[in-house]
N, C-alpha and C positions, 0 to 999 in steps of 0.2 A: 579446675576439674570441670567445666562447663558441660562436659558431654557425659557425665555421671547421671543427670536426671533421666527420669523416665521410669519405666517398668523395671524394677530388680527383684529380689526375693531377701527375706528377712530370715535368717538363721537364729533361732535360739538354743542355747547349751545349757541344760539344768544340772547342776551339781551341787556339791555341799561344800563349805568352806574348810571342811575338814578333809577333802580329798587331796590327795599328794601324788606327785609325779617326781621319783629321784630326792625324795625329802623336800621338796618344796611345794607350795602350794599350786594347786593342779590349775586354776584360773590363770596363773602366772605364765605356765607352760602353755597352754591355750594362746593367750595374748600374743606370747613371742612367737610363736608359730604362725599365726594370723598375720602378724606385723612384717615378719620376713617373707610371706607369701605376697606382700603387696596389697592386702584387702583396704578397703578403704576407709576404715576404722572399725573398733569394738568397744563396746563399754560392758563393765561388768555391775551388774545391780544384785544388791544384799536384800533378802526377803527377812522379814521380822518372824515368820514361822511357815512351816511347810511340812510336807511328810512324802517320800516318795516310793518305790518299789516295793520295799520293805514294811510298810505302813508304820514308820516310827515318827511320832511327831517331835520336831525339833523348833524350839521356840527359843526366845531371846528372856522369857520368863522365868525360866528354870534357872537353876542357881547349878553352874558347872564350873570347872577347872579348863575345860576346853568349848569352845562354842564351835556346832556343828549346823549353822545357820545356812539355809538355803543360799545360794548363787544363781542368777542367771545372765548369760553372755549374750548379748545382743549384737548380730553382726549384718549388715545389708551389703550387698555386692550381686553381682550377674550370677544366676542360678549355675552356669558352666562352672564357673569358679569354686563355687559353694560345694557343687557335686564332686569336684577333683580333690579339694581338701578332706571331705569327710572319712575317707578311709582313713587318712594319717591321723584322725584321733583315735582309733582302735588301740595306736599303739601306747596313747596315753591315758586314755578312760577306762576304768574298769567297769563303771556305773554310768549312772544319769541317763538322759533324754534327748534329742535333739531333734524339733521341730522346724519345720519350713512353711513360709506362706506367703504370698505374693506382697509387694510392696510398691509404692510409687513414689519415688524420691523427687521433691519438689523444690528441694535447694540442698546443695552441697557446696561450701566454700570454707578457706580456712578462716577464723577470726582474726582480726588486725592486730 
């Protein structure tokens, strides 16, 4: 994918590890959708603490039976491709936040 370098868009999807879609973790459903739609790649990052629109603090320091730590899914691809998939997230996500920003890809290649 040598033609992938250059100006792209970085999409960040902020959700909780407690978020579900059809009983499965939401992040898995989002990753599978992105993979099936041919995105260049996506990464799920797990936060140690955070809060969202409801202002409830979620942290790994509280003793809980179920974890609700924040997750961020990062995706870099063409702006048009990202804009086309965003409406499909409405069928999967009940809450969360999505942000977009410009990114410059300087290297993109598979490992050996």
